C-alpha positions in Angstrom: -0.3 0.1 -0.4 1.3 3.1 -1.3 1.9 6.0 1.7 1.5 9.4 2.0 3.6 11.4 0.1 6.7 12.8 2.6 5.6 16.8 1.2 2.7 16.2 4.0 4.3 15.4 6.8 7.1 18.5 6.5 5.6 21.1 9.1 3.4 24.4 7.7 6.7 27.0 8.5 8.6 24.7 5.8 5.2 24.2 3.4 5.0 28.5 3.7 9.0 28.4 2.4 8.3 26.2 -0.6 5.1 27.6 -2.0 6.5 31.5 -1.7 8.7 30.3 -4.6 5.5 28.7 -6.6 3.7 30.2 -9.8 -0.3 31.7 -9.0 -1.4 28.2 -11.5 0.6 26.1 -9.1 -0.9 27.4 -6.0 -4.2 26.9 -7.4 -3.5 23.1 -8.1 -2.9 22.8 -4.6 -5.9 23.8 -3.3 -7.5 21.0 -5.4 -4.8 18.5 -4.1 -5.8 18.1 -0.6 -8.1 19.6 2.3 -4.6 20.0 3.9 -3.5 22.1 1.5 -6.6 23.8 0.5 -7.4 24.6 3.9 -3.9 26.1 4.5 -3.9 28.1 1.2 -7.6 29.4 1.3 -7.9 29.6 5.3 -4.1 30.4 7.3 -3.5 33.5 8.2 -0.3 33.4 6.6 -1.2 32.3 3.3 -2.3 35.7 2.1 1.5 36.6 1.9 1.7 33.6 0.0 -0.8 34.9 -2.8 0.2 38.6 -3.0 3.6 37.5 -3.6 3.3 34.9 -6.1 0.8 37.6 -8.4 3.6 40.2 -7.8 5.8 38.0 -9.8 3.7 38.0 -13.1 5.3 40.7 -15.1 2.4 43.5 -15.7 0.0 41.8 -14.0 -2.5 44.4 -12.9 -3.3 44.6 -9.0 -5.5 42.2 -7.3 -9.2 44.4 -6.7 -10.6 45.1 -3.6 -13.8 42.9 -4.3 -11.8 39.2 -5.5 -9.7 37.9 -2.6 -6.1 37.0 -4.1 -6.7 32.9 -4.3 -10.2 34.0 -6.7 -8.4 36.4 -8.2 -5.2 33.9 -9.4 -8.5 31.2 -10.2 -9.8 33.5 -12.6 -6.5 34.5 -14.0 -5.0 30.9 -14.9 -7.3 28.5 -14.0 -8.3 27.5 -17.7 -11.2 25.9 -17.1 -15.0 26.7 -16.9 -15.5 27.6 -13.3 -18.7 25.3 -13.2 -18.1 22.4 -15.1 -13.8 22.3 -15.2 -13.9 21.7 -19.3 -11.4 24.2 -21.0 -11.9 27.6 -21.4 -9.6 30.0 -22.7 -12.2 33.4 -22.7 -12.3 35.2 -19.5 -15.5 37.6 -18.8 -14.0 40.0 -17.0 -16.8 41.9 -16.3 -18.3 39.4 -14.0 -15.5 37.6 -12.8 -16.1 33.8 -14.5 -14.7 31.9 -16.8 -18.1 29.8 -18.9 -18.2 27.3 -21.0 -20.9 27.5 -23.7 -22.6 24.4 -22.5 -22.8 26.6 -19.3 -23.7 29.3 -20.4 -27.6 28.8 -19.4 -26.8 27.6 -15.8 -24.1 31.0 -15.2 -25.3 33.9 -17.3 -29.1 35.8 -17.4 -29.5 37.4 -20.4 -29.8 41.9 -19.7 -34.0 40.8 -21.0 -34.0 38.2 -18.5 -33.3 39.9 -15.0 -36.1 39.8 -12.5 -39.4 42.3 -13.0 -37.9 43.7 -9.5 -34.4 45.8 -11.3 -36.1 47.8 -13.7 -38.1 49.2 -10.7 -34.7 50.0 -7.9 -34.6 53.2 -9.4 -34.2 55.4 -12.5 -29.9 54.1 -12.9 -29.8 51.5 -15.9 -29.8 47.9 -14.3 -26.0 48.2 -15.6 -25.0 50.3 -13.1 -25.9 48.1 -9.8 -25.1 44.3 -11.8 -22.1 44.0 -13.2 -22.7 43.0 -17.5 -20.7 42.2 -20.4 -21.3 41.6 -23.8 -20.9 38.5 -25.4 -21.4 36.5 -28.8 -24.5 34.8 -29.6 -22.3 31.6 -30.5 -21.9 31.3 -26.9 -19.5 32.9 -24.4 -16.4 30.8 -25.2 -16.7 32.4 -28.3 -14.0 35.8 -29.0 -16.0 38.5 -30.3 -13.6 39.8 -32.6 -13.8 35.9 -34.1 -17.4 36.5 -34.6 -18.3 39.7 -35.7 -21.4 39.1 -37.8 -23.3 37.4 -34.7 -25.3 39.2 -32.9 -23.7 40.4 -29.2 -25.8 39.5 -26.2 -25.3 41.7 -23.0 -25.3 39.5 -19.9 -24.8 39.0 -16.5 -23.6 36.6 -13.8 -26.2 34.3 -12.2 -24.7 34.9 -8.9 -24.9 38.5 -8.9 -28.3 38.1 -9.6 -29.2 36.1 -7.7 -27.3 37.7 -4.6 -29.2 40.9 -5.3 -32.5 39.1 -5.3 -31.9 37.6 -2.1 -30.4 41.4 -1.1 -33.7 43.0 -2.2 -36.1 40.4 -0.5 -34.7 41.1 3.0 -34.7 45.1 2.8 -37.6 45.3 -0.1 -40.0 46.9 3.2 -37.2 48.7 4.7 -35.2 52.1 5.1 -32.5 49.4 3.8 -33.2 49.6 0.4 -31.6 53.0 -0.5 -28.2 52.1 1.0 -28.3 49.0 -0.8 -28.7 50.6 -3.9 -25.8 52.7 -3.3 -23.5 49.6 -2.1 -24.3 48.4 -5.8 -23.5 51.3 -7.1 -20.3 51.1 -6.0 -19.5 47.9 -5.3 -20.3 47.5 -9.6 -18.6 50.9 -10.6 -15.4 49.6 -8.5 -15.5 46.6 -11.3 -16.1 48.6 -14.0 -13.7 51.8 -12.7 -11.2 49.9 -10.4 -8.6 53.3 -10.7 -4.8 52.0 -10.6 -1.4 53.5 -12.1 -3.1 53.3 -15.6 -0.7 54.0 -18.1 -0.5 57.9 -19.6 -1.1 56.9 -23.2 -4.4 55.0 -22.0 -6.3 57.6 -20.2 -7.3 59.3 -23.4 -8.6 56.1 -24.9 -10.3 54.8 -22.0 -11.8 58.6 -20.5 -11.1 56.7 -16.8 -14.0 54.1 -17.5 -13.4 50.6 -16.9 -9.7 50.5 -16.7 -9.4 47.1 -14.5 -11.5 45.5 -17.2 -9.7 47.2 -19.7 -6.1 46.9 -17.4 -6.7 43.2 -17.9 -7.9 42.6 -21.2 -4.3 44.6 -22.4 -2.1 42.0 -19.7 -4.4 39.1 -21.6 -3.4 40.5 -25.2 0.2 40.9 -24.0 0.8 37.7 -22.5 -1.1 36.1 -25.7 1.1 37.4 -27.9 4.5 36.5 -26.0 3.5 33.0 -26.3 2.8 33.8 -29.8 6.6 35.3 -30.1 7.8 32.1 -28.1 6.2 29.7 -30.5 7.3 31.0 -33.8 11.3 31.4 -32.2 10.7 27.7 -31.1 9.2 27.1 -34.7 12.3 28.3 -36.1 14.9 26.3 -34.6 13.3 23.2 -35.2 12.8 23.9 -38.9 16.2 24.9 -38.6 17.4 21.7 -37.1 15.1 19.5 -39.5 16.6 21.0 -42.4 20.1 20.4 -41.2 19.2 16.6 -40.4 17.8 15.7 -43.6 21.6 17.3 -45.0 20.3 20.6 -46.1 22.5 22.9 -44.2 24.6 24.5 -47.3 21.5 25.2 -49.2 19.9 26.5 -45.6 23.3 29.2 -45.8 22.7 30.0 -49.4 19.0 30.6 -48.8 20.1 33.0 -45.5 21.9 35.1 -48.8 18.8 35.5 -50.7 16.7 38.6 -49.0 13.4 37.8 -50.7 13.7 34.1 -50.6 14.2 34.3 -47.2 11.4 36.1 -46.4 9.1 34.4 -48.8 10.4 31.1 -46.6 9.8 32.7 -43.2 6.3 33.8 -44.3 5.4 30.4 -45.6 7.1 28.1 -42.9 8.1 29.7 -40.0 6.7 32.2 -38.8 3.5 30.2 -37.8 2.5 30.2 -34.3 2.3 26.5 -34.0 4.1 24.2 -32.6 6.4 22.0 -35.7 5.3 18.1 -36.0 7.2 15.5 -38.1 3.7 15.7 -40.6 3.6 19.3 -40.5 6.8 19.2 -41.6 7.0 16.9 -43.9 4.5 18.8 -46.2 6.1 22.4 -45.0 10.0 21.5 -46.2 8.7 21.1 -50.0 8.3 25.2 -49.8 12.9 24.8 -49.2 14.7 25.3 -51.9 17.1 22.4 -52.7 14.4 19.9 -51.5 14.1 18.1 -54.8 17.5 16.8 -53.9 17.2 15.9 -50.7 14.3 13.5 -52.0 16.1 11.8 -54.3 18.6 11.0 -51.6 16.3 9.9 -48.8 13.0 9.6 -50.2 9.8 10.7 -50.3 8.4 12.6 -47.0 6.6 10.5 -45.0 2.7 10.7 -45.7 1.1 12.8 -42.7 -0.9 10.9 -40.7 
């Protein structure tokens, strides 16, 4: 019988020092490993420092907003799954603070037209001012709007936000506290939209001081995606060069480097793609390389793609 891993027997002080060096996603994973780790990372008084330091190490990441705890912020940022069914979901609904796959939209989201009737009677304010809302593609929340420009946009709220407001309303609807509730809800919602941090000067004119935290998160998300794309392109370039040399095309590769127009064309067709290079993919793309006929005659036809 296999016993518990030795790490479970370590003193909390030792675990604390180890956890201080982990990435936020590693910490999120640990909260799902055991009740011991979950209890320590989500409840222990020292755990806040662990999460705070982990988030600080992420380059250019916007500060954790006051309406989210550090673990919740890390989970939103780095746990790449739907918050309901744990299916893969790489689109974050920043205004709603959730990831929601297309299959769970009906459970996690509420359309603007489906909000409870009391919402429109609460005040002269638009519902967006006291319930955070987002605009998604009608194709589903996991579809990026820029990829579906011809789809009808939908305005939605989080079911959790709507349910919370409904419970609060039932508790204070017949009391003077109703006005206080509205003031509180408006303040919290505006904070979600407009939390002010040290926004770069070049952003102020564009954002007009609105939706700053949401915008900063989206900018950070785009920069991370762009950096990942560049890393894939560089790795692909190294793999292509290594593959060509292994086929005996080193001399042709050197000649190609002297022809700027041919090199540019080959780069655009084969190298500058943000996808990992596989054998089946290379067998197709190598046909674009000058001198490939020589290689084919010497080494036989390339393997057929699976």
